[in-house]
C-alpha positions in Angstrom: 15.0 73.7 -31.4 15.0 70.6 -28.5 12.6 72.0 -25.4 15.6 70.7 -23.6 18.2 73.0 -25.4 15.2 75.8 -25.5 15.2 75.9 -21.6 19.1 75.8 -21.3 19.5 79.0 -23.8 16.5 80.9 -22.5 17.9 80.6 -19.0 21.2 81.8 -20.5 19.8 85.1 -21.8 16.7 85.6 -19.8 18.2 88.6 -17.8 19.3 90.4 -20.9 16.5 89.9 -22.5 13.8 91.0 -20.5 16.4 94.1 -19.9 16.7 94.8 -23.7 12.4 93.7 -25.0 10.8 92.2 -22.1 7.5 91.9 -24.1 9.2 90.2 -26.9 11.0 87.7 -24.7 7.8 87.1 -22.5 6.2 86.5 -25.6 8.9 83.7 -27.1 8.8 81.7 -23.5 5.0 81.9 -24.0 5.5 79.9 -27.6 7.6 77.2 -26.4 5.6 74.1 -27.1 4.7 71.9 -24.2 5.9 68.2 -24.0 3.1 66.0 -25.5 2.3 63.4 -22.7 0.0 59.8 -23.4 -0.4 57.9 -20.8 -1.7 53.8 -21.0 -3.6 52.1 -18.0 -5.6 54.3 -16.0 -5.4 52.7 -12.4 -5.0 53.9 -9.3 -0.9 54.6 -9.3 -1.5 55.8 -13.2 -4.4 58.9 -12.6 -3.2 59.9 -9.3 0.8 60.1 -9.4 1.2 60.0 -13.1 -2.0 62.1 -13.9 -3.5 64.5 -11.5 0.1 65.5 -9.5 2.0 65.9 -13.1 -1.3 68.3 -14.3 -1.3 70.3 -10.8 2.9 70.3 -11.3 3.9 70.7 -14.2 1.3 72.2 -16.7 3.1 74.4 -17.8 5.6 72.1 -19.6 3.6 69.5 -20.5 0.1 68.4 -21.6 -1.7 65.5 -21.9 -2.7 64.5 -25.8 -3.9 60.4 -24.8 -5.2 58.5 -22.2 -5.4 54.3 -22.8 -7.3 51.7 -21.0 -9.5 48.8 -22.0 -12.0 49.7 -19.6 -14.0 52.8 -21.3 -15.4 53.3 -17.6 -11.9 53.9 -16.0 -11.2 56.2 -19.3 -14.0 58.3 -18.5 -13.0 58.6 -14.7 -9.7 59.4 -15.3 -9.9 62.2 -17.2 -12.5 64.2 -15.1 -10.3 62.8 -12.1 -7.3 64.2 -13.4 -8.7 68.0 -15.1 -7.8 67.2 -18.5 -9.1 67.9 -22.4 -7.4 65.3 -24.2 -9.5 62.2 -26.4 -9.3 58.4 -24.4 -8.8 55.7 -26.5 -9.3 51.8 -26.0 -7.2 51.2 -28.9 -3.7 51.8 -28.0 -2.7 51.7 -31.8 -5.5 54.2 -32.5 -3.7 56.5 -29.5 -0.3 56.4 -30.6 -1.2 57.4 -34.1 -3.5 60.1 -33.4 -2.4 61.7 -30.6 1.4 61.5 -31.6 3.0 61.8 -28.5 6.2 62.7 -27.6 6.5 60.7 -24.3 4.4 57.5 -23.5 3.7 56.6 -19.6 3.0 52.6 -19.4 0.7 52.0 -16.3 -0.7 49.0 -16.7 -0.6 45.3 -15.4 2.8 44.8 -15.2 3.0 41.5 -17.5 1.6 43.7 -20.4 4.3 46.5 -19.5 6.4 44.7 -22.6 3.5 45.7 -25.3 3.0 49.2 -24.8 7.3 49.9 -24.3 7.8 48.3 -27.4 4.9 50.0 -29.6 5.7 53.0 -27.8 9.0 53.0 -29.2 8.7 52.2 -32.7 6.0 54.3 -32.6 8.5 57.4 -32.2 8.4 58.2 -27.9 10.4 57.9 -25.2 8.8 55.9 -23.0 8.6 55.8 -19.3 7.5 52.9 -16.9 6.3 52.0 -13.6 8.1 49.5 -12.2 8.9 46.7 -12.2 10.2 47.1 -16.2 8.5 43.7 -17.1 7.6 40.1 -15.8 10.6 37.5 -17.5 13.3 37.4 -19.4 11.9 37.0 -22.5 9.4 40.4 -22.2 13.2 41.6 -20.8 14.7 41.0 -23.8 11.9 42.3 -26.3 12.6 45.4 -25.0 16.2 45.2 -25.0 16.2 44.7 -28.3 13.1 47.5 -29.2 15.3 50.6 -27.6 18.8 49.3 -29.6 16.6 48.6 -32.6 14.9 52.4 -32.2 17.2 54.9 -30.6 14.8 55.9 -28.3 15.3 55.9 -24.7 13.2 53.8 -21.8 13.5 54.9 -18.3 12.2 53.2 -15.0 10.0 54.6 -12.2 12.1 53.9 -9.4 11.6 56.5 -6.9 12.9 54.8 -3.8 15.9 56.1 -5.3 15.5 59.3 -4.6 14.0 58.9 -0.8 16.6 60.8 2.0 17.5 58.3 3.9 18.1 55.6 1.0 20.2 59.1 -0.9 21.6 59.5 2.7 22.7 55.5 2.4 24.1 56.4 -1.0 26.3 59.0 0.1 28.1 57.0 3.2 28.6 54.4 0.7 30.3 56.1 -2.0 32.1 58.2 0.4 33.5 54.0 1.3 32.6 55.3 5.4 32.9 51.3 6.1 36.3 50.8 3.6 35.1 47.8 0.7 31.7 46.4 1.2 31.9 42.9 1.2 27.9 41.8 2.4 25.1 43.2 2.8 21.9 42.1 4.7 18.1 43.2 4.0 15.3 42.8 5.0 11.7 44.2 4.3 8.4 43.9 6.2 5.0 44.0 4.3 2.1 44.2 7.2 -1.6 42.8 7.6 -2.9 45.9 5.8 -0.8 46.6 3.0 0.9 43.4 2.5 -2.5 41.8 2.5 -3.9 44.4 -0.4 -1.3 42.6 -2.9 -3.5 39.5 -2.7 -6.3 41.4 -3.3 -5.9 42.5 -6.7 -4.3 41.0 -9.6 -0.9 40.9 -8.3 -2.2 37.7 -6.6 -1.0 36.3 -10.3 2.0 35.4 -11.1 1.2 35.4 -14.8 -0.1 38.8 -14.2 2.8 40.5 -11.9 5.6 37.9 -12.2 5.0 37.5 -8.3 6.1 39.8 -5.3 10.2 39.2 -5.7 9.4 41.0 -9.5 6.4 43.1 -8.8 7.6 44.6 -5.1 11.2 43.4 -5.1 12.4 45.3 -7.7 12.8 48.4 -5.8 14.5 46.8 -2.9 16.9 44.7 -5.4 17.3 48.4 -7.5 18.3 50.0 -4.5 21.0 47.2 -4.1 22.2 47.4 -7.4 22.8 50.9 -7.1 24.3 51.1 -3.7 26.5 48.4 -4.4 27.3 50.2 -7.8 27.4 46.6 -9.4 25.4 43.9 -11.5 24.3 41.0 -10.2 25.5 37.9 -11.4 23.9 34.9 -9.5 20.9 34.1 -7.3 19.8 31.3 -4.9 16.2 31.5 -3.1 13.6 29.8 -1.6 10.0 30.9 -1.4 6.5 29.2 -0.4 2.9 30.3 -0.5 1.6 29.5 3.6 -0.6 32.6 5.0 -2.7 33.3 2.0 -4.2 31.7 -0.5 -5.4 27.9 -0.2 -4.5 28.1 3.6 -7.3 29.1 5.1 -10.5 26.8 5.8 -13.3 29.5 4.7 -13.0 31.9 1.5 -15.2 33.9 -0.4 -15.2 36.5 -3.4 -14.8 39.8 -2.6 -15.1 41.6 0.9 -18.2 43.6 -0.2 -21.2 41.3 0.8 -18.9 38.3 2.0 -20.9 36.3 4.6 -17.6 35.5 6.8 -17.0 39.7 7.1 -17.8 39.0 11.0 -14.9 36.4 11.2 -12.2 37.2 9.1 -9.6 39.4 10.4 -8.4 40.6 6.5 -12.5 42.3 5.6 -12.0 45.3 3.5 -14.7 47.8 3.1 -13.7 49.3 0.2 -17.5 51.3 0.5 -15.7 53.3 2.6 -13.2 54.9 -0.2 -15.2 56.9 -2.5 -12.4 56.7 -4.4 -11.9 53.6 -4.9 -15.7 52.9 -5.5 -16.1 55.3 -8.0 -12.7 54.3 -10.0 -13.1 50.5 -9.7 -16.9 49.2 -8.3 -18.6 51.3 -10.4 -16.3 49.5 -13.5 -16.5 46.3 -12.5 -18.8 45.1 -15.9 -16.5 46.5 -18.5 -13.4 43.9 -17.4 -14.4 42.4 -14.3 -11.8 43.5 -12.3 -12.6 42.9 -8.5 -10.7 45.4 -6.3 -11.2 43.8 -3.2 -11.3 40.4 -4.2 -10.6 37.5 -1.5 -7.0 36.8 0.1 -8.2 33.7 0.7 -8.8 32.4 -3.2 -7.5 29.0 -3.8 -6.0 30.5 -7.4 -3.5 32.8 -5.7 0.0 31.5 -7.1 2.5 34.2 -5.7 4.4 33.6 -2.6 3.7 35.3 0.7 7.6 34.6 2.1 10.7 35.1 0.4 14.3 34.3 1.0 17.0 35.0 -1.5 20.9 35.1 -1.9 22.5 37.0 -4.2 26.3 37.3 -5.9 27.3 40.7 -7.5 29.7 40.6 -9.7 32.3 42.6 -7.4 31.9 40.1 -5.4 29.4 41.2 -2.5 27.1 38.9 -1.2 23.7 40.3 0.2 20.9 38.2 2.1 17.1 39.6 1.1 14.2 38.6 2.4 10.4 39.1 2.0 7.8 39.0 4.3 3.8 39.9 3.3 2.0 38.9 6.5 4.0 41.5 9.0 2.2 42.4 12.3 4.5 45.3 11.2 5.9 47.3 7.7 9.3 48.4 7.8 12.8 47.8 6.8 16.4 46.7 8.2 18.9 47.1 6.6 22.9 46.4 6.6 26.5 46.7 4.6 29.1 44.7 6.1 32.7 46.3 5.3 36.2 46.0 5.6 36.7 48.9 8.1 33.1 48.2 9.9 29.5 48.2 9.2 26.7 50.5 8.3 23.3 49.9 9.7 20.0 51.4 9.4 15.9 50.5 9.8 13.1 52.2 9.3 9.3 52.0 10.8 10.2 49.4 13.8 7.4 49.7 16.4 9.3 49.3 19.0 10.8 52.9 18.8 8.4 54.7 20.4 9.5 57.8 17.4 8.4 55.8 14.6 5.1 54.5 15.4 2.5 55.1 13.0 -0.7 53.0 12.9 0.1 49.9 10.2 -3.8 50.7 8.6 -2.4 54.1 7.5 0.9 54.0 7.1 1.1 52.8 2.9 -1.4 55.6 2.9 0.9 57.8 4.1 3.8 56.9 2.1 1.8 57.8 -1.1 0.7 61.1 0.3 2.7 63.4 -2.5 1.4 66.6 0.1 3.3 65.2 3.2 6.4 67.6 4.2 9.1 66.5 6.6 8.1 65.9 9.8 10.5 68.9 12.4 11.1 66.6 15.2 11.5 63.1 13.7 14.0 61.4 11.8 15.3 58.1 9.7 18.2 56.6 11.9 21.5 55.4 10.9 24.8 54.2 12.5 27.9 54.1 10.9 30.1 51.6 13.2 34.3 51.5 12.8 36.0 48.3 13.4 38.0 48.9 16.9 36.6 52.5 16.8 33.5 54.9 17.5 29.9 54.5 16.0 28.3 57.7 14.8 24.4 58.4 14.7 23.6 59.8 11.4 19.6 61.3 11.6 17.7 62.0 8.3 15.0 64.6 8.6 12.2 62.2 8.0 9.5 62.8 5.1 6.7 60.2 5.4 4.8 60.7 2.8 5.9 60.9 -1.1 8.3 57.3 -0.5 10.6 59.4 1.2 10.1 62.8 -0.7 11.6 60.4 -4.0 8.2 61.2 -5.6 8.4 64.5 -6.3 12.5 64.5 -6.5 11.9 62.1 -9.3 9.5 63.7 -11.4 10.8 67.2 -11.1 14.4 65.4 -12.8 12.4 63.7 -15.5 10.3 66.6 -16.3 11.5 70.0 -15.0 15.3 69.6 -14.6 16.0 66.5 -16.6 19.8 68.2 -17.6 20.3 68.7 -13.7 23.9 67.2 -12.7 23.0 63.8 -11.3 26.5 63.0 -8.9 24.7 59.8 -7.4 23.3 58.7 -10.5 19.5 58.6 -9.7 18.7 58.7 -12.5 17.6 54.9 -14.0 17.7 54.0 -17.3 16.7 50.3 -19.3 19.6 48.5 -17.9 18.5 49.5 -14.5 15.0 48.4 -14.7 16.6 45.0 -16.3 19.0 44.5 -13.6 16.1 44.8 -10.9 13.7 42.7 -12.4 16.1 39.9 -13.9 17.6 39.9 -9.8 13.6 38.8 -9.1 13.3 36.4 -12.4 16.2 34.1 -11.3 14.9 34.0 -7.7 11.8 32.8 -9.3 13.2 30.5 -11.2 15.3 29.2 -8.5 12.3 28.6 -6.6 10.7 26.5 -9.0 13.5 24.7 -10.3 15.7 24.3 -6.9 19.0 25.3 -8.6 20.9 28.8 -8.0 20.5 30.8 -11.3 23.3 32.8 -13.5 21.8 36.4 -14.6 23.8 35.9 -17.8 21.7 33.0 -18.6 18.3 35.1 -19.2 19.5 37.9 -21.6 21.6 38.8 -23.5 23.4 41.6 -20.8 26.5 40.5 -19.2 26.8 41.6 -15.7 29.8 44.2 -15.3 31.3 44.8 -11.7 30.7 48.3 -11.8 27.6 49.7 -13.0 29.4 52.5 -15.5 31.0 49.7 -17.8 
């Protein structure tokens, strides 16, 4: 019996079984096999959110049977940090053949996702990958073909969908509170702490991250696709690297030991973070990866400002922008409808109740232990044409991406068959359509032309997502 079927069956007979023969029922329950999980990629996101968090919260229903990375030092640290007893591998094929996982979690460098997703499917595992799905249209097609060929499923880690504010926006749109949506204004601001950090890491190279239009904006494009319940058909974009990279008069190799530390506003002392030092700095000799590289490196070739126009199959038009050197981090969004407008925002510093240290903001968002703040709210304003405006308050959860992280993991592991009326769960098509907007935007910037989504893969855009 498959585990999902077992859970449903055991739940239906739990009360009667305990009354008749409690010891037999408990014995049967304890014999239920745990789901066998393997993970490839042991960076900070992998060993934390998809590693230690799963061990702490879901060990009753799953077990890690393998960890894989090209860096043996990080592997050893990951095993200890996560508190698991599984084997570790630097050879992915060896792990899949020996450990035989039922599920593979992919948390490697973005540009390598496709390699492990395709192989994982071919080895018979279901695959869960961190966003983005991959970094270009060719790799995307390989994944699409592999899922069709193997019959196994790929799911993508779109935790933003599950956040409290974004879920409330979806509810309001589903209720058609302002009528048919015609256009959207969506602007995301990365501050000089979090935004700059992308330029210290491997994300600063388009061959590894696909640019922030893919790595970061895939979250935002997926939200748009989900909110609008439609597929994109055409993208026209502009972008430039005008702040980081070569745009400075001095530069070094890395922050540690840099001669410019006294005058560089972007100096970051990684030695104050014991976790990152043990995970990355202590293991640089194995693969040469420097976690605190200079944000002014000449080799950086991604954009730090981006503006994107998206046309959807249901005729909605979207204006989107992403800035990576803002003094504050947050967002503004507005849905224009035939009968009114929905406005929302997050972490705008001139709103007294939302003030938060910009240096600490991203760390607070990633904190899985955060609870709702009883006196703080996210806000949505619903305005009717020729009518009233209504303020909708959503209890604020700063940690775990608005509480979305926990709800995503519960859906994946604890209650996979739970009702999903708002279609929070994201599959391969969702992952593909989100990255294809970013890929099309990058291509549009490079080639100076609008790019149609249909020219990238064999997916056909649909006016509604259930087609």
